[in-house]
N, C-alpha and C positions, 0 to 999 in steps of 0.2 A: 617439326613432327607430321607425320602423314595423319589423313584422318582415320584410315583404318586402326592406327594406335591410338589417338585420342578416343576412338570408338571403344575398342578393346579394356581401356583404362574406365573409361565412363562406365561401361559397362559392369565392369568387376565392382567400382561402388554402387552402383544401381542394385546389384545382387546383395551385397551386404549390408541396404537398407531394406530389400524385400524381406532377407533371413530373417530380421530382426523384427519388424512389424507383423509379420504372417505367421510366425510362430514354426519351429522346426518342424513337425510332421506335413503340414500344409504345403511347405516351401520343398520339401523334399520331394512330395507328390506330384506337384504340379508346375514350379516356379523352376528347381534344380534343372529339370531336362533341356530348359530353353538354351538355345546355343544364339552366338551370336555370325549372321552372315557376313562376313568383310568386303565391304566396299568402298566407294570414293565417293559418294553423292553424300554431300554435306546435309542435305534435307532430311535425310531420311536415313532411319535406321531398321536393318531386317533382323528380323530375328524367327527361329524356327524351332517346332516341335516335333517328336517323333510319329504323334499319330493326330486323323482329323479331329476327333473327339476331343483329347486334350488343346488341339489349338482352337477348337470354337472353347470350352471352357476358358481359357485364359483372357479368349478377345472379349468375352461375357463380363470378365468380373475383374480383370486386371488393364486393358486397354486404353484407358485414360490417365490409370495410377501411372503407366510405363510411359508414356508421353510426358507427362509432369515429371518424373525423376530424371528423362534424360535431357529434356529441356532447362533444369536447373543448375546441369553440369554443363551442358552443349546447349546454348540458348538459340544458335541456327538450326537445331532441329524441327521440324515442324509436323512430320507424319511418323509412326512406328510401325511398320508392316509385321505381322504375325503370320509365318506360313508352316504348313507341314512340310517337313523336309523329305526330299526326294527318297524312296527307297534304295536303298544300297550305298549312299551315300556317308561316307564317314564322319563322325561327327567332330568340328574343332575342337582343338584342347587349347586352351588359352595358357598362357605362361603365366600371368598373372592373377588366376584365381586365386591364390593365397591373398587374405586381404591383409592391408597395413594397419586397419587398425587392430590392436592386441584385443580389443572387446569381443570384434567379430571374428578374428581369423581361426580362434580354434576351432578344428572341427568337430561338426557334430557328428553323433554317437551315431552308426549304421541304425536303420530304421527299417522296418518292413512297410510295402505301400502298396497300394492298389491297383496301379496304373497299367495297364496292359501293354506289354514293350513286345515286339516280335524278336523271337528267340536267335537270328542272326545278328541283330546289331550288335555290332563290337561297341564296348565302352573302355572307359580310359584306364590303364594300367593302376593306376594308383587306387583303385576303386574296387579290388578283387572282391573283399567282403560285402559289397553291397550287391554285388552282381548274386552271390550264393543266397543272398537272402531276397530278391525278387520273387515274387510269386502269381502267379498269373500267366507264366510262360508258355504252356502248352495249350493251344486253344480247347484240346480235347477236356482237360480236365473240369469236371462238376463243379459248381459251386458250393459244396459243401464245405470244402476245406475253410469256409470263410473265417470259421474261428482261429486258424492259426493266423488271418491276417489280422486279427482281433487283439494279438499278442502285443503286451506292453512292450515298448523299448526300456531299456533299462535307463534307469535315472532322467528320461524325459519326459514331459507331459505331453499328450495329444494335444493338436491346434484343437483351440476352443471354437464350439459353433455359434454361430450368428445370433446370440443368445441375450435377449435384454436383460441388462443388469436390476431392472427394478422390478422384477416379477420372479419373486422370490418367495416360495411357502411365508415367510415371517411378513413379508408384507401383502398378504391375501386376507380378507377379512371374509369369516367363517361365520356363516348362521347357517340355520334349519334348510334353507332352501339351495344350499351349495353343499352342504357338510359330508355326503358319501362321496361325491365327485373330488371334495379336499381331500379326506382321510385313503381313498383309494389312491391317489397321485403320490400322498405321501409314501404310502407303504410299498406302491411300485420302484420307488426310488430308490429303497434300502437297501444294503448291501446284503449278500446272501442267495440263497435259491429265488426264484422266478416263482411268486407266487399265480399270479394269472398274467397271462399276454395273449391278445392286446387288450388296452384299455382304451374302452371307446368313449372318448366326451361328445357332449352334443349341447347346444343351448342357442339360443338366437343370437343377433350379431353384438359383442361387447360387452358380455356378461360373466367375462372371466377365464373362457375354458384356452384362450393362447398364454393368458398367465400361468394358468396352471399346468402349461405344457413346458413351460419356460422355466416352472420353478423346479418340474424334474430334471431337467437337465442339470442345471446349477448344484441340485443335492447330488443326483446321481455323478456326477464330475468330481463333486467336494468329496463322498466316498471313493472313486475310483478315479484318480486324476490321469492314468493313464489309458483311459477309456476310448472307446470311438464314441462321437454322438453326432449324429446326424439330423438337422431339424431343417426342413421346408414344407412349404407348401404342397399343397397338390397338383396344383398350374406348373410349380416349379420341378416337378418329378415328372411331367407330361413336357414341359418343354427340352429339359435334360434329356429324357427318351427318345424324343423328335429327332434332335439334333444325334444323339449316338445314332441311329439307325440311318438318318442320312449321311452320316459318315464313316456307316459299314463298321462300329468301331462298339458296336453293343456290349461287347467282353467286359471293358472297363468301367461300363456304366455299371454293370450288374455288379462287379467284385466290390465297387465302393457299398454300394448301399447293403449288400450282403455281408460286410464286412464290419458292419456296426456295430457293437453293443445294444445300444440304444438307437432306436429308429422313431423321428416323430415328425409325424405326416398331418398338416394343420389342413381345414375346409375340405374334405374329403369330396365334398359336392359336385367340386370343377373338374373332375373327371367323368361325371355320367354323359353318357352317351359317346364317351371315347372307345370304342372297341380294343384297338392295339393296345392302349396303354392300360388300361383294366386287366387285359391279359398280361401286362408285364408285373401291375401291380399286385396280382393275385399270388404268381411264382414268387413276388419277392415277400410278399407275406408269409407264403409256405415256407421260404427258408428260412426267414428270421424265427418262426415259431415252432421249427421242427432241430434247430441249433439253440434252442432254448434261452433266445436271447429278448429285449425287452421292445414292445411296441407300444406307440402310443397313437392314434386315430381321432380326430376331432372332425366335426361336422356341424353343419346349422338346424340339422334334424336326426331324431333313432333313427338304425341301421333301415328300418322294415320300411321306412318313408322315403327314403332316396330314392328317387325317380332314375331309370336311368342306370342306374349300379346293377351289374349281375348278380344274380340270387347267391351263388359262390363265394361271391367276395362278404355278401350280407350274413353268409352262414357262418364266416372265419369269425368275424368281427362277434356276432353273438357266442363263440368258444371261449372268449374272455369275459370280461366287464363292461356293461355298458352303466355310464351314469350320466344322469343330466343337469343341467345347471338352472333353478329356475330364475325365472325375474325376481328383481331386487324389491322387495315392499319400503314403504316409505323408512321404517328402522333402520333397515340395511343401508340405504341408501343416504342417510344421515351419518352413519356410521363411518361409512366409507368417506364422507365428507372430513369428518374431524380427522380420520388416518391420514388422510391429505394435505390437510396442513402440519402435521408433523415436519413435512419437507419445505412448509414456508415460515419459517421461526421469526421472521421480521415482520410479517404481514398481519394487521389483525382483521378478522372477517367478523361481523357480529353475527350473534344467534338468528337474528331473524333475517338476515342474508341466507344461512346455511339453511335454515327452515323453509326459505322458499324456492332455492333450487333443488333440495329434497322433494318437495311436495310439487312441483312443476315440471320437472324433467325426469322422466322415469320409463324411457324408451330403453337406456341401457349405459351402462356404467361410463363408459368411453364419452359418451355425450356430458356427463353428468360431470366427470373430472376436468372435460374439455372448458364447460361453462365454468368453472372454479377456476381453470388457468386465465381464464379470458377478463374476468373480474377483475382479478388481481394485477396482470400487465396492464391493464388500462389505466389502473389506479396506479400504477410505479411510474407510466409514461406520463399521465397528467399531473400526478403531482396531490389529485382530489382524496381524502377519505371515503372509505369504504362505507357505504350505509344504503340504507332500502331503495330510495331514490336513485342512487347511482347504480346498484343492479339491476335495477328494472331498466334504466335509459340505455346502460350499455349491453343487456341482453335479453332487447325488446324482440327481435322477431324471432329470438329463440327461443325464447318464455311462451311467446302467440304460438309456435311452431308446436311447440311440445305441448301445451294445454291441452286437453281433452274436454270439450265441450258436455260438462254435466248436466241433467238438468234435476229439478224434486220429481217430477212424475216419474224418471229412470231410478232414481234413489227408493220414493215410495215401492215403486213394483219389485225391487231386489228387494228390500227390506223385510216386504211380507211375504216373498217367497220361500227368502231364507227361515224366517221363523213361520211359517207354515199358516200363515195371514193370508185375509183377503185385502186388497188395495183400500177397499171400505173401511175397513178397522181403523186404519192409522190415523183417519179424519173423523171419526164417529166421537164420540160423547164418553166412549166407556173407559172406565178408568181401572179397571182389572188390571194386575201387571203382566199378566200375560201378553196384554196389549200396552199398556202403559209404556213399557221399558224399550219395545222395538220401535215406538211413535218417538221415544227419547233417542234412542239411537238414530233414528232418520233425523232428527231436526238436526243433532250434532255434525250428519255428513254434509246434511245440506249446507251448515255453515260453513264447515269445512272446505267444501268442494265448489260451492257456488258463488257468485259474485252476488247473489241475493239478499236484500238489506233482512234485519229481524221482522219486521212488521210481514215484508211479503214471505218470508218464511211461515211466518204464524199462519198469514190468511189460505197457504196452500193446505196448511194441516187443520181444517174446519173451521179458520175464522180465530185460531186463536190468541191472545193479546202478545207481543214482544217478549214480556216478561217471562210470558212459560217456556218461550225459547232460550231465553239466557237460561232460566232455570234449567232446563233438558241440557244443554251445552254442560252449564258445569257440573251436573250430576254425570255426566258421563263421562268426565273427565276424572272425575274423582272414584268413579268407580273401574275404570281402566288400570289404576293404579293398585286397588285392593282385589279384584275381580280377574283371574285368570280368563275365566272363561266371556265374560263380557268383551274383554281386550283384545280374545282371539276373536271374537266374531267379527269385531268392528275393523279387525287388520282384514279377514278375509273380505268382509265387503269395502273395504275400499281398494283394494286391490284388483276386485273387478272392477271394480267403477272405471277405475284410472285407468286399467290395462284395456 
């Protein structure tokens, strides 16, 4: 058997594997056009695609996978070359295209695709229906007919975008700091007419905006299994656009994005100062909005604070709904840890360890969950029991880096300002409730947020005894359970001191 014959049979098996793993729509759009170039070099497999843009895409996403697939079948293969087919060369038709495995031999139903192929390219005679369904043949066509591209193929779901299966609405912990963003995300994912678009989510790093974006994608696909959903970072948008420009093949790039029923763009701030990318992004946003489709964009700040982003893009963001996600407070961080423990049913993490993590790690939720994962992993690897000492030893650097040094002077200054008092009032002998209650709150915060001993705290409050500090701490703990105003004031003060 010649090497060419072996390569053809190997390619048939590789195609079957790709068809199964990549999904029907992605295979039809990007992988099915790949052709094997016959050759006698046993170390190298040569593959060709009809356009430079498709070639770059396959190289970026499937180069390593193709090498592994071929090496499993032909151990001598060292490299897989992915090339652009020379203009005018007829495609190679493999006689062994039908798969021997009946599980993958069944032909897929024809589907509309978004790749831009020259009209003069000949197609195999066995696929006339697919030729008639190609979109984007005439370069003079405007992107508006993207609605046609988004039409669902009969009985075949679209390929799934790279959405994290953990990020769903059910797993998102809701509280007042993120309730507006959560409800807006759920509304946008619901079937029916689009109530607003775009949805612009903004927050600091690791506070849940990516979680909500992926949750929107999951929910939208659950309601519309045949929909086209694209999820990418702004950096990936820029990279793919630059690659398309270099390949002089921007048509396929535009058709792919503008044919989406739901487009999710994360971290918009990365295209700041990139004029050409912003130009294309602006037109993409316009097309999506004009077609009445759904668009979700996230950034680390509100639209008006995005430096280096064109005013017309910021104006388009303001047309829809802008929702922010605030930093999680202590209660939310604690609730998130409880929810995370549901995924670890075999691990027992004491309450005091969870309280330590929630109190000390307040920068973002991602770091908080990472700290819990680290404690659990170390316990599993060492066989030790998780307790407070174990957690401190395991997370020493993390806790020291996350802890903000709060002083009693800072607490007194903030509490007096909050209750419209003078700092001297807190250390005076006055016992009026308007002064005594804020003083007790300040003592409570000093005990919770500093490492000072009870006698030291008492001395900082006018030389009071440590028993007075103990009474103040217990009193505020009781009031937090019964008095909403006191609890709200303590929450606000703790958030400002920790932030």
